[in-house]
Backbone as a printed PyTorch tensor [residue, N CA C, xyz], in Angstrom:
tensor([[[  3.7010,   3.5630,   3.6250],
         [  4.2470,   3.8720,   4.9260],
         [  5.6650,   3.3160,   4.9980]],

        [[  6.5510,   4.1530,   5.4570],
         [  7.9170,   3.7110,   5.6940],
         [  7.9340,   2.9180,   6.9980]],

        [[  8.3510,   1.6650,   6.9390],
         [  8.2950,   0.8030,   8.1200],
         [  9.2810,   1.2330,   9.2010]],

        [[ 10.3760,   1.8660,   8.8120],
         [ 11.3610,   2.2740,   9.8070],
         [ 10.8790,   3.4950,  10.5980]],

        [[ 10.4840,   4.5440,   9.8840],
         [ 10.0880,   5.7840,  10.5510],
         [  8.5910,   5.8430,  10.8680]],

        [[  7.7960,   4.9640,  10.2590],
         [  6.3300,   4.9550,  10.3640],
         [  5.7200,   6.2060,   9.7220]],

        [[  6.4740,   6.8350,   8.8260],
         [  6.0150,   8.0260,   8.1350],
         [  5.1560,   7.6180,   6.9350]],

        [[  4.0020,   8.2720,   6.7700],
         [  3.1290,   8.0000,   5.6310],
         [  3.6820,   8.7510,   4.4260]],

        [[  4.0870,   8.0050,   3.3960],
         [  4.6850,   8.6050,   2.2040],
         [  3.6330,   9.1050,   1.2270]],

        [[  2.5540,   8.3800,   1.0900],
         [  1.4430,   8.7690,   0.2140],
         [  0.2520,   7.9020,   0.5700]],

        [[ -0.9440,   8.4040,   0.2450],
         [ -2.1270,   7.5840,   0.4760],
         [ -3.2130,   8.0020,  -0.4980]],

        [[ -4.0390,   7.0380,  -0.8300],
         [ -5.2010,   7.2630,  -1.6730],
         [ -6.3520,   6.4750,  -1.0730]],

        [[ -7.5510,   6.7910,  -1.5030],
         [ -8.7270,   6.1330,  -0.9510],
         [ -9.6210,   5.6660,  -2.0850]],

        [[-10.0820,   4.4290,  -1.9960],
         [-10.9590,   3.8590,  -3.0140],
         [-11.7990,   2.7660,  -2.3690]],

        [[-12.9400,   2.4580,  -2.9690],
         [-13.7550,   1.3580,  -2.4520],
         [-13.4250,   0.0460,  -3.1500]],

        [[-12.3990,   0.0490,  -3.9890],
         [-11.9050,  -1.1750,  -4.6230],
         [-10.3950,  -1.2370,  -4.4390]],

        [[ -9.8470,  -2.3830,  -4.6560],
         [ -8.3940,  -2.5290,  -4.6160],
         [ -7.8760,  -2.9680,  -5.9830]],

        [[ -8.3850,  -2.3430,  -7.0400],
         [ -7.9060,  -2.7480,  -8.3640],
         [ -6.4780,  -2.2630,  -8.5820]],

        [[ -5.8440,  -2.8270,  -9.5750],
         [ -4.4270,  -2.5510,  -9.8170],
         [ -4.1850,  -1.0810, -10.1490]],

        [[ -5.1010,  -0.4190, -10.8360],
         [ -4.8850,   0.9650, -11.2460],
         [ -4.9260,   1.9100, -10.0530]],

        [[ -5.8120,   1.6550,  -9.1270],
         [ -5.8650,   2.4360,  -7.8940],
         [ -4.5620,   2.2710,  -7.1070]],

        [[ -4.1030,   1.0420,  -6.9580],
         [ -2.8750,   0.7750,  -6.1940],
         [ -1.6460,   1.3290,  -6.9090]],

        [[ -1.6070,   1.2230,  -8.2240],
         [ -0.4840,   1.7540,  -9.0020],
         [ -0.4290,   3.2730,  -8.8850]],

        [[ -1.5820,   3.9240,  -8.8260],
         [ -1.6250,   5.3730,  -8.6680],
         [ -1.0080,   5.7810,  -7.3300]],

        [[ -1.3600,   5.0770,  -6.2730],
         [ -0.7700,   5.3540,  -4.9650],
         [  0.7330,   5.1160,  -4.9560]],

        [[  1.1700,   4.0540,  -5.6310],
         [  2.6050,   3.7620,  -5.7220],
         [  3.3290,   4.8720,  -6.4730]],

        [[  2.7630,   5.3210,  -7.5850],
         [  3.3920,   6.4000,  -8.3550],
         [  3.5200,   7.6680,  -7.5170]],

        [[  2.5130,   7.9670,  -6.7150],
         [  2.5680,   9.1480,  -5.8450],
         [  3.7060,   9.0230,  -4.8340]],

        [[  3.8660,   7.8480,  -4.2400],
         [  4.9280,   7.6890,  -3.2520],
         [  6.3030,   7.6960,  -3.9120]],

        [[  6.4200,   7.1280,  -5.1090],
         [  7.7090,   7.1090,  -5.7990],
         [  8.1260,   8.4970,  -6.2830]],

        [[  7.1710,   9.4130,  -6.3990],
         [  7.5260,  10.7670,  -6.8190],
         [  8.2340,  11.5430,  -5.7090]],

        [[  8.0590,  11.1150,  -4.4580],
         [  8.7000,  11.8170,  -3.3460],
         [  9.8850,  11.0710,  -2.7510]],

        [[  9.9320,   9.7680,  -2.9110],
         [ 11.0230,   8.9750,  -2.3490],
         [ 11.1310,   7.6520,  -3.0910]],

        [[ 12.2870,   7.0220,  -3.0210],
         [ 12.4720,   5.7260,  -3.6610],
         [ 13.0440,   4.7420,  -2.6410]],

        [[ 12.2230,   3.7910,  -2.2030],
         [ 12.7070,   2.8270,  -1.2100],
         [ 13.6400,   1.7870,  -1.8500]],

        [[ 14.4270,   1.1540,  -1.0170],
         [ 15.2440,   0.0390,  -1.5010],
         [ 14.3790,  -1.1960,  -1.6980]],

        [[ 13.4420,  -1.4150,  -0.7570],
         [ 12.5820,  -2.6010,  -0.7620],
         [ 11.1420,  -2.1550,  -0.5620]],

        [[ 10.2150,  -2.7800,  -1.3030],
         [  8.7890,  -2.4970,  -1.1640],
         [  8.1070,  -3.7920,  -0.7480]],

        [[  7.4300,  -3.7770,   0.4050],
         [  6.7980,  -4.9800,   0.9390],
         [  5.2820,  -4.8840,   0.8400]],

        [[  4.6540,  -5.9560,   0.3350],
         [  3.1940,  -6.0430,   0.2580],
         [  2.7710,  -7.4610,   0.6030]],

        [[  1.4430,  -7.6650,   0.6130],
         [  0.9480,  -9.0350,   0.6820],
         [  0.8670,  -9.5630,  -0.7650]],

        [[  0.3090, -10.7440,  -0.9440],
         [  0.2800, -11.3580,  -2.2690],
         [ -1.0450, -11.1480,  -2.9960]],

        [[ -1.7060, -10.0270,  -2.7270],
         [ -2.9420,  -9.7150,  -3.4270],
         [ -2.7110,  -9.5590,  -4.9250]],

        [[ -3.7430,  -9.8310,  -5.7040],
         [ -3.6010,  -9.7930,  -7.1670],
         [ -3.2160,  -8.4090,  -7.6690]],

        [[ -3.6280,  -7.3600,  -6.9660],
         [ -3.2600,  -6.0130,  -7.3980],
         [ -1.7630,  -5.7710,  -7.2440]],

        [[ -1.1260,  -6.4040,  -6.2540],
         [  0.2960,  -6.2140,  -6.0060],
         [  1.1780,  -7.1630,  -6.8210]],

        [[  0.6270,  -8.2760,  -7.2660],
         [  1.3950,  -9.2240,  -8.0720],
         [  1.1860,  -8.9980,  -9.5650]],

        [[  0.3430,  -8.0440,  -9.9240],
         [  0.0650,  -7.7690, -11.3370],
         [  1.3090,  -7.2240, -12.0310]],

        [[  1.3720,  -7.4160, -13.3250],
         [  2.5220,  -6.9300, -14.0860],
         [  2.6030,  -5.4090, -14.0760]],

        [[  1.4580,  -4.7100, -14.0520],
         [  1.4580,  -3.2480, -14.0310],
         [  2.1170,  -2.7150, -12.7560]],

        [[  1.7660,  -3.3120, -11.6250],
         [  2.2860,  -2.8570, -10.3360],
         [  3.7630,  -3.2130, -10.1810]],

        [[  4.1130,  -4.4590, -10.4600],
         [  5.5100,  -4.8670, -10.2840],
         [  6.4320,  -4.1640, -11.2770]],

        [[  5.9400,  -3.8350, -12.4670],
         [  6.7560,  -3.1230, -13.4520],
         [  7.1430,  -1.7420, -12.9310]],

        [[  6.2090,  -1.0590, -12.2600],
         [  6.5350,   0.2440, -11.6700],
         [  7.6950,   0.1360, -10.6900]],

        [[  7.6690,  -0.9030,  -9.8660],
         [  8.7490,  -1.0920,  -8.8920],
         [ 10.0670,  -1.4400,  -9.5840]],

        [[ 10.0150,  -2.3820, -10.5090],
         [ 11.2320,  -2.8040, -11.1860],
         [ 11.8360,  -1.6910, -12.0360]],

        [[ 11.0000,  -0.8890, -12.6810],
         [ 11.4880,   0.2360, -13.4810],
         [ 12.1830,   1.2930, -12.6260]],

        [[ 11.8650,   1.3290, -11.3330],
         [ 12.4870,   2.2710, -10.4030],
         [ 13.5660,   1.6210,  -9.5450]],

        [[ 14.0110,   0.4260,  -9.9410],
         [ 15.0720,  -0.3190,  -9.2320],
         [ 14.7540,  -0.5540,  -7.7660]],

        [[ 13.4810,  -0.8830,  -7.4880],
         [ 13.0430,  -1.1880,  -6.1310],
         [ 12.8640,  -2.7000,  -6.0090]],

        [[ 13.4700,  -3.2910,  -4.9840],
         [ 13.3220,  -4.7280,  -4.7550],
         [ 11.9220,  -5.0210,  -4.2120]],

        [[ 11.3700,  -6.1520,  -4.6240],
         [ 10.0140,  -6.5250,  -4.2280],
         [ 10.0700,  -7.6050,  -3.1510]],

        [[  9.3380,  -7.3700,  -2.0660],
         [  9.2210,  -8.3290,  -0.9810],
         [  7.7370,  -8.5720,  -0.7380]],

        [[  7.3520,  -9.8360,  -0.6090],
         [  5.9470, -10.1620,  -0.3540],
         [  5.8320, -11.0990,   0.8280]],

        [[  4.8460, -10.7940,   1.6860],
         [  4.5680, -11.6590,   2.8330],
         [  4.0490, -13.0050,   2.3460]],

        [[  4.2680, -14.0200,   3.1400],
         [  3.7510, -15.3400,   2.7820],
         [  2.2380, -15.3750,   2.9620]],

        [[  1.5870, -16.2830,   2.2950],
         [  0.1280, -16.3930,   2.3680],
         [ -0.3010, -16.7150,   3.7930]],

        [[ -1.3840, -16.0750,   4.2250],
         [ -1.9400, -16.3390,   5.5470],
         [ -1.2190, -15.6670,   6.6890]],

        [[ -0.2890, -14.7860,   6.4040],
         [  0.4500, -14.1100,   7.4730],
         [ -0.4360, -13.0300,   8.0780]],

        [[ -0.8930, -13.2490,   9.2690],
         [ -1.9010, -12.3920,   9.9020],
         [ -1.3860, -11.0090,  10.2800]],

        [[ -0.1000, -10.8620,  10.5240],
         [  0.4070,  -9.5780,  11.0030],
         [  1.1130,  -8.7690,   9.9140]],

        [[  0.9590,  -9.1420,   8.6730],
         [  1.6430,  -8.4620,   7.5780],
         [  1.2830,  -7.0020,   7.4180]],

        [[  0.0690,  -6.6210,   7.7670],
         [ -0.3790,  -5.2410,   7.6020],
         [ -0.5200,  -4.5170,   8.9400]],

        [[  0.2150,  -4.9400,   9.9380],
         [  0.0110,  -4.4160,  11.2900],
         [  0.2440,  -2.9110,  11.3910]],

        [[  1.2240,  -2.3660,  10.6810],
         [  1.4960,  -0.9320,  10.7890],
         [  0.3770,  -0.1100,  10.1660]],

        [[ -0.1490,  -0.5660,   9.0490],
         [ -1.2640,   0.1330,   8.4100],
         [ -2.5290,  -0.0060,   9.2560]],

        [[ -2.7510,  -1.1840,   9.8050],
         [ -3.9120,  -1.3770,  10.6720],
         [ -3.8470,  -0.4380,  11.8900]],

        [[ -2.6780,  -0.2630,  12.4460],
         [ -2.5330,   0.6290,  13.6000],
         [ -2.7250,   2.0850,  13.1910]],

        [[ -2.3120,   2.4380,  11.9710],
         [ -2.5010,   3.8040,  11.4770],
         [ -3.9770,   4.1500,  11.4330]],

        [[ -4.8000,   3.2220,  10.9390],
         [ -6.2220,   3.4920,  10.7660],
         [ -7.0310,   3.1910,  12.0350]],

        [[ -6.4030,   2.6870,  13.0700],
         [ -7.1110,   2.3610,  14.3140],
         [ -7.6420,   3.5670,  14.9270]]])
């Protein structure tokens, strides 16, 4: 989701949050647009070398919320509300 426009760039659905599922969703979004900054929480799927390599290979800066930040996913939570 683009935080400025609140536009959904890509989405996938899985009952796990493994790195391959998340990387697939990232690849789908990068095929249509390339953000300057990509923000996530510090989950292991987002800090993995596979996921961060996709961002770095596309010259996207990585931003991560601090641990315990309760409102980090507020836009996604509102989307699914």
